[in-house]
GUTIMAR-933426 format. One record per residue: residue number from 1; residue in three letters; z, x, y of N, C-alpha, C in turn. Coordinates in nm, 4 decimals. Layout:
% GUTIMAR-933426
+--------+-------+----------+----------+----------+----------+----------+----------+----------+----------+----------+
| kolkol | kolmi |     n_c3 |     n_c1 |     n_c2 |    ca_c3 |    ca_c1 |    ca_c2 |     c_c3 |     c_c1 |     c_c2 |
+--------+-------+----------+----------+----------+----------+----------+----------+----------+----------+----------+
|    NUM |   ala |        Z |        X |        Y |        Z |        X |        Y |        Z |        X |        Y |
...
+--------+-------+----------+----------+----------+----------+----------+----------+----------+----------+----------+
% end
This chain:
% GUTIMAR-933426
+--------+-------+----------+----------+----------+----------+----------+----------+----------+----------+----------+
| kolkol | kolmi |     n_c3 |     n_c1 |     n_c2 |    ca_c3 |    ca_c1 |    ca_c2 |     c_c3 |     c_c1 |     c_c2 |
+--------+-------+----------+----------+----------+----------+----------+----------+----------+----------+----------+
|      1 |   met |  12.2000 |  14.1870 |  13.6577 |  12.2116 |  14.3306 |  13.6459 |  12.2587 |  14.3633 |  13.5043 |
|      2 |   thr |  12.1921 |  14.4557 |  13.4398 |  12.2289 |  14.4918 |  13.3033 |  12.3567 |  14.5760 |  13.3028 |
|      3 |   val |  12.4185 |  14.5846 |  13.1861 |  12.5419 |  14.6622 |  13.1728 |  12.5150 |  14.8087 |  13.2065 |
|      4 |   lys |  12.4002 |  14.8601 |  13.1640 |  12.3667 |  15.0002 |  13.1927 |  12.3591 |  15.0245 |  13.3438 |
|      5 |   asn |  12.2994 |  14.9323 |  13.4179 |  12.2911 |  14.9454 |  13.5632 |  12.4290 |  14.9340 |  13.6284 |
|      6 |   lys |  12.5143 |  14.8468 |  13.5757 |  12.6494 |  14.8341 |  13.6292 |  12.7295 |  14.9619 |  13.6068 |
|      7 |   val |  12.7127 |  15.0215 |  13.4889 |  12.7826 |  15.1463 |  13.4581 |  12.7345 |  15.2572 |  13.5514 |
|      8 |   leu |  12.6042 |  15.2637 |  13.5722 |  12.5482 |  15.3664 |  13.6604 |  12.5912 |  15.3434 |  13.8059 |
|      9 |   thr |  12.5879 |  15.2198 |  13.8512 |  12.6310 |  15.1868 |  13.9877 |  12.7781 |  15.2223 |  14.0076 |
|     10 |   tyr |  12.8599 |  15.1893 |  13.9090 |  13.0022 |  15.2220 |  13.9163 |  13.0212 |  15.3728 |  13.9304 |
|     11 |   ala |  12.9497 |  15.4494 |  13.8478 |  12.9629 |  15.5957 |  13.8505 |  12.9199 |  15.6527 |  13.9852 |
|     12 |   ile |  12.8123 |  15.6022 |  14.0403 |  12.7635 |  15.6518 |  14.1691 |  12.8636 |  15.6208 |  14.2806 |
|     13 |   ile |  12.9121 |  15.4971 |  14.2839 |  13.0084 |  15.4591 |  14.3879 |  13.1363 |  15.5398 |  14.3727 |
|     14 |   arg |  13.1827 |  15.5564 |  14.2487 |  13.3052 |  15.6331 |  14.2247 |  13.2881 |  15.7782 |  14.2696 |
|     15 |   met |  13.1755 |  15.8399 |  14.2356 |  13.1526 |  15.9791 |  14.2743 |  13.1343 |  15.9945 |  14.4251 |
|     16 |   leu |  13.0654 |  15.8997 |  14.4887 |  13.0498 |  15.9051 |  14.6341 |  13.1840 |  15.8894 |  14.7050 |
|     17 |   leu |  13.2652 |  15.7976 |  14.6572 |  13.3977 |  15.7775 |  14.7166 |  13.4829 |  15.9033 |  14.7004 |
|     18 |   gly |  13.4863 |  15.9578 |  14.5805 |  13.5638 |  16.0791 |  14.5560 |  13.5153 |  16.1959 |  14.6390 |
|     19 |   thr |  13.3838 |  16.2121 |  14.6475 |  13.3262 |  16.3213 |  14.7262 |  13.3580 |  16.3049 |  14.8738 |
|     20 |   thr |  13.3527 |  16.1834 |  14.9235 |  13.3868 |  16.1571 |  15.0634 |  13.5315 |  16.1952 |  15.0923 |
|     21 |   leu |  13.6210 |  16.1581 |  15.0027 |  13.7620 |  16.1933 |  15.0210 |  13.7826 |  16.3452 |  15.0162 |
|     22 |   ile |  13.7122 |  16.4124 |  14.9254 |  13.7232 |  16.5577 |  14.9139 |  13.6738 |  16.6252 |  15.0409 |
|     23 |   val |  13.5566 |  16.5843 |  15.0895 |  13.4994 |  16.6454 |  15.2098 |  13.5919 |  16.6230 |  15.3298 |
|     24 |   his |  13.6422 |  16.5011 |  15.3441 |  13.7334 |  16.4727 |  15.4555 |  13.8590 |  16.5582 |  15.4458 |
|     25 |   ala |  13.9126 |  16.5733 |  15.3255 |  14.0327 |  16.6547 |  15.3068 |  14.0055 |  16.8014 |  15.3379 |
|     26 |   val |  13.8929 |  16.8526 |  15.2904 |  13.8586 |  16.9932 |  15.3152 |  13.8403 |  17.0184 |  15.4647 |
|     27 |   leu |  13.7745 |  16.9265 |  15.5339 |  13.7582 |  16.9417 |  15.6785 |  13.8936 |  16.9411 |  15.7496 |
|     28 |   ser |  13.9845 |  16.8560 |  15.7046 |  14.1179 |  16.8522 |  15.7639 |  14.1959 |  16.9796 |  15.7337 |
|     29 |   ile |  14.1767 |  17.0342 |  15.6152 |  14.2469 |  17.1577 |  15.5780 |  14.1920 |  17.2762 |  15.6562 |
|     30 |   phe |  14.0589 |  17.2840 |  15.6712 |  13.9997 |  17.3950 |  15.7462 |  14.0373 |  17.3915 |  15.8938 |
|     31 |   ser |  14.0567 |  17.2724 |  15.9476 |  14.1022 |  17.2599 |  16.0866 |  14.2439 |  17.2017 |  16.0860 |
|     32 |   tyr |  14.3301 |  17.2651 |  16.0101 |  14.4648 |  17.2132 |  15.9864 |  14.5462 |  17.2038 |  16.1150 |
|     33 |   gln |  14.5308 |  17.3000 |  16.2032 |  14.6061 |  17.2970 |  16.3289 |  14.5663 |  17.1749 |  16.4120 |
|     34 |   asp |  14.4368 |  17.1456 |  16.4180 |  14.3909 |  17.0254 |  16.4885 |  14.4453 |  16.8988 |  16.4225 |
|     35 |   phe |  14.4479 |  16.8996 |  16.2893 |  14.5033 |  16.7856 |  16.2158 |  14.6498 |  16.7634 |  16.2540 |
|     36 |   leu |  14.7263 |  16.8708 |  16.2609 |  14.8683 |  16.8585 |  16.2952 |  14.8881 |  16.8104 |  16.4382 |
|     37 |   val |  14.8027 |  16.8535 |  16.5300 |  14.8106 |  16.8069 |  16.6687 |  14.7804 |  16.6571 |  16.6753 |
|     38 |   arg |  14.6749 |  16.6139 |  16.6035 |  14.6412 |  16.4710 |  16.5982 |  14.7567 |  16.3912 |  16.5392 |
|     39 |   leu |  14.8173 |  16.4458 |  16.4351 |  14.9293 |  16.3797 |  16.3696 |  15.0464 |  16.3617 |  16.4663 |
|     40 |   asp |  15.0759 |  16.4646 |  16.5432 |  15.1832 |  16.4521 |  16.6437 |  15.1500 |  16.3461 |  16.7479 |
|     41 |   asp |  15.0239 |  16.3401 |  16.7885 |  14.9821 |  16.2364 |  16.8832 |  15.0034 |  16.0970 |  16.8246 |
|     42 |   tyr |  14.9689 |  16.0809 |  16.6958 |  14.9890 |  15.9515 |  16.6307 |  15.1366 |  15.9148 |  16.6275 |
|     43 |   phe |  15.2208 |  16.0114 |  16.5927 |  15.3643 |  15.9839 |  16.5865 |  15.4223 |  15.9545 |  16.7242 |
|     44 |   asp |  15.3645 |  16.0132 |  16.8282 |  15.4116 |  15.9854 |  16.9641 |  15.3789 |  15.8436 |  17.0082 |
|     45 |   thr |  15.2719 |  15.7854 |  16.9532 |  15.2308 |  15.6519 |  16.9969 |  15.2776 |  15.5401 |  16.9045 |
|     46 |   thr |  15.3173 |  15.5710 |  16.7831 |  15.3608 |  15.4654 |  16.6919 |  15.5101 |  15.4400 |  16.7056 |
|     47 |   gln |  15.5485 |  15.3168 |  16.6865 |  15.6894 |  15.2794 |  16.6900 |  15.7401 |  15.2464 |  16.5499 |
|     48 |   val |  15.6549 |  15.1862 |  16.4704 |  15.6953 |  15.1353 |  16.3400 |  15.7198 |  15.2483 |  16.2401 |
|     49 |   phe |  15.6306 |  15.3466 |  16.2366 |  15.6349 |  15.4500 |  16.1333 |  15.6915 |  15.5825 |  16.1837 |
|     50 |   asn |  15.7692 |  15.5788 |  16.2875 |  15.8202 |  15.7018 |  16.3463 |  15.9587 |  15.7329 |  16.2911 |
|     51 |   asn |  15.9630 |  15.8035 |  16.1772 |  16.0916 |  15.8468 |  16.1227 |  16.0780 |  15.9871 |  16.0654 |
|     52 |   leu |  16.1893 |  16.0491 |  16.0369 |  16.1915 |  16.1893 |  15.9966 |  16.1205 |  16.2130 |  15.8638 |
|     53 |   phe |  16.1413 |  16.1252 |  15.7672 |  16.0780 |  16.1426 |  15.6369 |  15.9260 |  16.1459 |  15.6489 |
|     54 |   leu |  15.8705 |  16.0528 |  15.7239 |  15.7251 |  16.0492 |  15.7412 |  15.6751 |  16.1711 |  15.8182 |
|     55 |   arg |  15.7499 |  16.2135 |  15.9178 |  15.7101 |  16.3329 |  15.9932 |  15.7095 |  16.4574 |  15.9042 |
|     56 |   leu |  15.7999 |  16.4636 |  15.8089 |  15.8061 |  16.5799 |  15.7202 |  15.6995 |  16.5770 |  15.6114 |
|     57 |   thr |  15.6617 |  16.4586 |  15.5649 |  15.5643 |  16.4485 |  15.4557 |  15.4203 |  16.4309 |  15.5036 |
|     58 |   ala |  15.3996 |  16.3873 |  15.6254 |  15.2638 |  16.3621 |  15.6760 |  15.1731 |  16.4856 |  15.6735 |
|     59 |   pro |  15.2240 |  16.6073 |  15.6965 |  15.1343 |  16.7229 |  15.6889 |  15.0739 |  16.7464 |  15.5499 |
|     60 |   leu |  15.1244 |  16.6799 |  15.4482 |  15.0700 |  16.6936 |  15.3129 |  14.9510 |  16.6022 |  15.2868 |
|     61 |   val |  14.9201 |  16.5140 |  15.3788 |  14.8158 |  16.4131 |  15.3587 |  14.6806 |  16.4732 |  15.3172 |
|     62 |   pro |  14.6288 |  16.5781 |  15.3818 |  14.4988 |  16.6295 |  15.3381 |  14.4990 |  16.6785 |  15.1929 |
|     63 |   phe |  14.6105 |  16.7335 |  15.1498 |  14.6193 |  16.7831 |  15.0124 |  14.6268 |  16.6678 |  14.9125 |
|     64 |   glu |  14.6969 |  16.5619 |  14.9508 |  14.7006 |  16.4412 |  14.8681 |  14.5621 |  16.3781 |  14.8606 |
|     65 |   glu |  14.4952 |  16.3735 |  14.9742 |  14.3606 |  16.3159 |  14.9806 |  14.2643 |  16.3961 |  14.8942 |
|     66 |   phe |  14.2788 |  16.5282 |  14.8952 |  14.1934 |  16.6135 |  14.8122 |  14.2170 |  16.5844 |  14.6639 |
|     67 |   ala |  14.3425 |  16.5740 |  14.6232 |  14.3739 |  16.5481 |  14.4823 |  14.3213 |  16.4109 |  14.4386 |
|     68 |   val |  14.3442 |  16.3101 |  14.5213 |  14.2953 |  16.1756 |  14.4878 |  14.1426 |  16.1767 |  14.4790 |
|     69 |   gly |  14.0767 |  16.2397 |  14.5755 |  13.9306 |  16.2476 |  14.5734 |  13.8775 |  16.3206 |  14.4515 |
|     70 |   leu |  13.9436 |  16.4287 |  14.4126 |  13.9010 |  16.5059 |  14.2957 |  13.9137 |  16.4234 |  14.1684 |
|     71 |   phe |  14.0259 |  16.3541 |  14.1532 |  14.0445 |  16.2706 |  14.0347 |  13.9461 |  16.1543 |  14.0311 |
|     72 |   ile |  13.9180 |  16.0956 |  14.1459 |  13.8223 |  15.9844 |  14.1489 |  13.6812 |  16.0345 |  14.1209 |
|     73 |   ala |  13.6414 |  16.1450 |  14.1829 |  13.5054 |  16.1971 |  14.1645 |  13.4792 |  16.2360 |  14.0196 |
|     74 |   thr |  13.5775 |  16.2973 |  13.9556 |  13.5588 |  16.3394 |  13.8163 |  13.5850 |  16.2267 |  13.7178 |
|     75 |   gly |  13.6555 |  16.1255 |  13.7626 |  13.6873 |  16.0147 |  13.6738 |  13.8046 |  16.0459 |  13.5830 |
|     76 |   leu |  13.8920 |  16.1328 |  13.6272 |  14.0100 |  16.1674 |  13.5489 |  14.1261 |  16.0788 |  13.5932 |
|     77 |   phe |  14.1863 |  16.0081 |  13.4980 |  14.2944 |  15.9128 |  13.5270 |  14.2494 |  15.8125 |  13.6340 |
|     78 |   thr |  14.1283 |  15.7630 |  13.6193 |  14.0657 |  15.6810 |  13.7230 |  14.1497 |  15.5604 |  13.7613 |
|     79 |   lys |  14.1942 |  15.4853 |  13.6646 |  14.2663 |  15.3611 |  13.6944 |  14.3946 |  15.3888 |  13.7733 |
|     80 |   asn |  14.4734 |  15.4839 |  13.7279 |  14.5981 |  15.5155 |  13.7977 |  14.5711 |  15.5796 |  13.9335 |
|     81 |   thr |  14.4686 |  15.6626 |  13.9404 |  14.4352 |  15.7267 |  14.0675 |  14.3890 |  15.6236 |  14.1693 |
|     82 |   leu |  14.3121 |  15.5252 |  14.1262 |  14.2690 |  15.4198 |  14.2182 |  14.3877 |  15.3376 |  14.2676 |
|     83 |   lys |  14.4843 |  15.3136 |  14.1818 |  14.6043 |  15.2399 |  14.2234 |  14.6831 |  15.3207 |  14.3267 |
|     84 |   ile |  14.7084 |  15.4474 |  14.2957 |  14.7849 |  15.5332 |  14.3871 |  14.7083 |  15.5537 |  14.5175 |
|     85 |   gly |  14.5779 |  15.5811 |  14.5060 |  14.4948 |  15.6023 |  14.6252 |  14.4893 |  15.4793 |  14.7135 |
|     86 |   ser |  14.4807 |  15.3617 |  14.6532 |  14.4789 |  15.2377 |  14.7308 |  14.6080 |  15.2206 |  14.8085 |
|     87 |   phe |  14.7196 |  15.2468 |  14.7419 |  14.8493 |  15.2351 |  14.8084 |  14.8594 |  15.3341 |  14.9244 |
|     88 |   leu |  14.8239 |  15.4600 |  14.8994 |  14.8324 |  15.5618 |  15.0042 |  14.7428 |  15.5287 |  15.1233 |
|     89 |   leu |  14.6179 |  15.4931 |  15.0951 |  14.5242 |  15.4659 |  15.2041 |  14.5589 |  15.3373 |  15.2779 |
|     90 |   leu |  14.6169 |  15.2406 |  15.2092 |  14.6625 |  15.1194 |  15.2773 |  14.7777 |  15.1545 |  15.3719 |
|     91 |   phe |  14.8652 |  15.2421 |  15.3266 |  14.9738 |  15.2886 |  15.4117 |  14.9175 |  15.3658 |  15.5314 |
|     92 |   phe |  14.8190 |  15.4538 |  15.5067 |  14.7569 |  15.5290 |  15.6164 |  14.6907 |  15.4341 |  15.7156 |
|     93 |   ala |  14.6256 |  15.3296 |  15.6646 |  14.5600 |  15.2325 |  15.7530 |  14.6630 |  15.1629 |  15.8416 |
|     94 |   ala |  14.7755 |  15.1247 |  15.7832 |  14.8810 |  15.0595 |  15.8614 |  14.9377 |  15.1560 |  15.9656 |
|     95 |   phe |  14.9557 |  15.2827 |  15.9269 |  15.0062 |  15.3835 |  16.0195 |  14.9088 |  15.4027 |  16.1359 |
|     96 |   leu |  14.7804 |  15.4155 |  16.1042 |  14.6799 |  15.4352 |  16.2091 |  14.6697 |  15.3127 |  16.2998 |
|     97 |   trp |  14.6783 |  15.1940 |  16.2410 |  14.6744 |  15.0714 |  16.3202 |  14.7926 |  15.0679 |  16.4167 |
|     98 |   ser |  14.9100 |  15.1069 |  16.3664 |  15.0290 |  15.1063 |  16.4512 |  15.0205 |  15.2123 |  16.5609 |
|     99 |   ala |  14.9430 |  15.3187 |  16.5367 |  14.9251 |  15.4244 |  16.6372 |  14.8115 |  15.3919 |  16.7338 |
|    100 |   gly |  14.7485 |  15.2753 |  16.7189 |  14.6423 |  15.2339 |  16.8092 |  14.5043 |  15.2862 |  16.7726 |
|    101 |   glu |  14.4904 |  15.3443 |  16.6538 |  14.3615 |  15.3969 |  16.6068 |  14.2939 |  15.2922 |  16.5181 |
|    102 |   leu |  14.2471 |  15.1840 |  16.5796 |  14.1932 |  15.0715 |  16.5032 |  14.0671 |  15.1079 |  16.4258 |
|    103 |   asp |  13.9785 |  15.1890 |  16.4841 |  13.8553 |  15.2255 |  16.4136 |  13.8856 |  15.3045 |  16.2867 |
|    104 |   arg |  13.9779 |  15.3978 |  16.2942 |  14.0165 |  15.4756 |  16.1756 |  14.0908 |  15.3879 |  16.0751 |
|    105 |   ala |  14.1716 |  15.2958 |  16.1239 |  14.2437 |  15.2048 |  16.0350 |  14.1462 |  15.1170 |  15.9572 |
|    106 |   ile |  14.0428 |  15.0687 |  16.0240 |  13.9426 |  14.9848 |  15.9573 |  13.8668 |  15.0645 |  15.8520 |
|    107 |   leu |  13.8331 |  15.1904 |  15.8822 |  13.7668 |  15.2766 |  15.7826 |  13.8558 |  15.2970 |  15.6607 |
|    108 |   his |  13.9837 |  15.3217 |  15.6825 |  14.0755 |  15.3387 |  15.5703 |  14.0881 |  15.2092 |  15.4901 |
|    109 |   phe |  14.0936 |  15.0971 |  15.5601 |  14.1030 |  14.9693 |  15.4894 |  13.9762 |  14.9436 |  15.4076 |
|    110 |   gly |  13.8599 |  14.9792 |  15.4621 |  13.7347 |  14.9665 |  15.3866 |  13.7353 |  15.0513 |  15.2608 |
|    111 |   thr |  13.7957 |  15.1691 |  15.2699 |  13.8078 |  15.2549 |  15.1526 |  13.9007 |  15.1911 |  15.0494 |
|    112 |   val |  14.0065 |  15.1270 |  15.0964 |  14.0971 |  15.0563 |  15.0054 |  14.0229 |  14.9442 |  14.9340 |
|    113 |   val |  13.9415 |  14.8699 |  15.0062 |  13.8636 |  14.7611 |  14.9452 |  13.7699 |  14.8172 |  14.8390 |
|    114 |   thr |  13.7040 |  14.9291 |  14.8684 |  13.6159 |  14.9929 |  14.7707 |  13.6948 |  15.0341 |  14.6469 |
|    115 |   met |  13.8126 |  15.0901 |  14.6660 |  13.8957 |  15.1294 |  14.5525 |  13.9373 |  15.0091 |  14.4693 |
|    116 |   met |  13.9697 |  14.8997 |  14.5360 |  14.0104 |  14.7792 |  14.4630 |  13.8936 |  14.7213 |  14.3828 |
|    117 |   ile |  13.7737 |  14.7282 |  14.4385 |  13.6547 |  14.6825 |  14.3651 |  13.6335 |  14.7691 |  14.2422 |
|    118 |   leu |  13.6472 |  14.9007 |  14.2579 |  13.6332 |  14.9904 |  14.1430 |  13.7421 |  14.9634 |  14.0395 |
|    119 |   leu |  13.8620 |  14.9393 |  14.0849 |  13.9729 |  14.9111 |  13.9929 |  13.9474 |  14.7821 |  13.9161 |
|    120 |   tyr |  13.8980 |  14.6815 |  13.9853 |  13.8690 |  14.5529 |  13.9216 |  13.7583 |  14.5657 |  13.8166 |
|    121 |   asn |  13.6610 |  14.6532 |  13.8432 |  13.5476 |  14.6718 |  13.7528 |  13.5616 |  14.7973 |  13.6673 |
|    122 |   asn |  13.6823 |  14.8365 |  13.6363 |  13.7072 |  14.9611 |  13.5648 |  13.6420 |  14.9663 |  13.4267 |
|    123 |   glu |  13.6078 |  14.8524 |  13.3695 |  13.5453 |  14.8537 |  13.2367 |  13.4074 |  14.9201 |  13.2382 |
|    124 |   tyr |  13.3498 |  14.9386 |  13.3568 |  13.2206 |  15.0060 |  13.3682 |  13.2358 |  15.1558 |  13.3943 |
|    125 |   asn |  13.3548 |  15.2069 |  13.3880 |  13.3805 |  15.3481 |  13.4136 |  13.3553 |  15.4298 |  13.2864 |
|    126 |   leu |  13.2307 |  15.4369 |  13.2456 |  13.1958 |  15.5060 |  13.1217 |  13.1498 |  15.6496 |  13.1449 |
|    127 |   tyr |  13.1012 |  15.6821 |  13.2632 |  13.0579 |  15.8183 |  13.2936 |  13.1692 |  15.8908 |  13.3681 |
|    128 |   ser |  13.2756 |  15.9225 |  13.2960 |  13.3891 |  15.9889 |  13.3584 |  13.4619 |  16.0714 |  13.2530 |
|    129 |   leu |  13.5585 |  16.1485 |  13.2984 |  13.6353 |  16.2310 |  13.2053 |  13.7318 |  16.1490 |  13.1209 |
|    130 |   asp |  13.7647 |  16.0296 |  13.1631 |  13.8551 |  15.9471 |  13.0823 |  13.7846 |  15.8264 |  13.0214 |
|    131 |   trp |  13.6574 |  15.8404 |  12.9910 |  13.5812 |  15.7287 |  12.9347 |  13.6369 |  15.6837 |  12.8007 |
|    132 |   his |  13.6982 |  15.7728 |  12.7240 |  13.7520 |  15.7364 |  12.5931 |  13.8703 |  15.6412 |  12.6023 |
|    133 |   asn |  13.9321 |  15.6310 |  12.7191 |  14.0430 |  15.5390 |  12.7380 |  13.9965 |  15.4015 |  12.7851 |
|    134 |   asn |  13.8669 |  15.3818 |  12.7938 |  13.8135 |  15.2603 |  12.8525 |  13.8191 |  15.1440 |  12.7548 |
|    135 |   thr |  13.8648 |  15.0299 |  12.8011 |  13.8774 |  14.9122 |  12.7151 |  13.7411 |  14.8563 |  12.6746 |
|    136 |   tyr |  13.6380 |  14.8796 |  12.7583 |  13.5054 |  14.8265 |  12.7259 |  13.4537 |  14.8890 |  12.5961 |
|    137 |   ile |  13.4732 |  15.0188 |  12.5794 |  13.4275 |  15.0870 |  12.4592 |  13.5097 |  15.0423 |  12.3392 |
|    138 |   lys |  13.6383 |  15.0225 |  12.3549 |  13.7254 |  14.9825 |  12.2447 |  13.6898 |  14.8442 |  12.1929 |
|    139 |   gln |  13.6354 |  14.7583 |  12.2785 |  13.6001 |  14.6238 |  12.2380 |  13.4719 |  14.6220 |  12.1553 |
|    140 |   gln |  13.3882 |  14.7234 |  12.1693 |  13.2600 |  14.7222 |  12.0977 |  13.2682 |  14.7884 |  11.9632 |
+--------+-------+----------+----------+----------+----------+----------+----------+----------+----------+----------+
% end
């Protein structure tokens, strides 16, 4: 695969991932009451992650997901956003797994794997808003 194809593939995967996160966040925000009911159900069934701090911050998840998706889709602060997004989604996957939502946990873990692949191949992130910070361009 040529470098041009790798750069294009990276951009497509990054934009699809970001767009998916944005759409999921917007759907959760538009049906926010349903999201909160689901969240309460998760907290009722989990033992590991059931504490006051998480209960107070969990309603912010769709807004965090929207911000992470927006930064990934546009390619703004891509490397740091992928690191933060991976951590958040890995935590969400563990929370969902502990709440007995294995299918959702696996989807979140798959998203984490995709983010880690993008992070590992960040030198191909040339079609983004932070392309000037890319080490691949600095080497040439």
